[in-house]
C-alpha positions, 0 to 999 in steps of 0.5 A: 553640438552640430545642429542641422536643419531639414535642408541639411544646412549646419548651424555655425555660431560665434561666441560673444567673447571670440574675435570676428569671423571665428565660428564653431558648433554650439557647446553647453553644459549638462544640468544636474538631473538632465539627460545628455539629449535634453541638455542639447535641446535646452542649450540650443534653445537658450543660445540660439532660440531653435527647437530640436527634435532628434539628437544622436550621440556622435563621439567624445573627446579626451579632456584633461579636466577631472570634472568635465567630459567633452561629448559630441552630438548631432541634432536636428532642428525643427525650427530655423529662425535664429534668435541669439541670446547675445550673452553667450552667442554674438551671431549664428548662421545656417550654411550649406557645405559649399557656403562653409567651404567658401567662407572658410577658404576666404576667411569670412568664417574661421573654423576650429583647426582640424584634429584639435576638438570635438567641434572640428570633428563634428564639422568634418563628419558633416562636411565629409572632408578635413577642415582647411586652415583654422584659428591658429 
């Protein structure tokens, strides 16, 4: 889920189990009886405390596991105060395209490698350019 705010900043987050500087978009699971859009809203609220308005399907990713499906969404935050859950998410930050480009180039933020995941694709769509570098 690529979450953006009214200033068109994107939310990047670091999973609690990941090494320092590794960031990506948020991810989650759909609960039984829940729409995909409601799952996006719930997961974002649970993981970083943000309230979400509009949610739009962006694309999907091939996935080799038979009971899983990777689906990408863009979501519009209607609040911007981040409160990470600390169980799943260690830290989360709002970034502009220029800030993300600079942080990625310096290594302050390491993004998923281009062409590997729906997350990298979502970020590239927002950035308007391929990602440089990556986790590997």
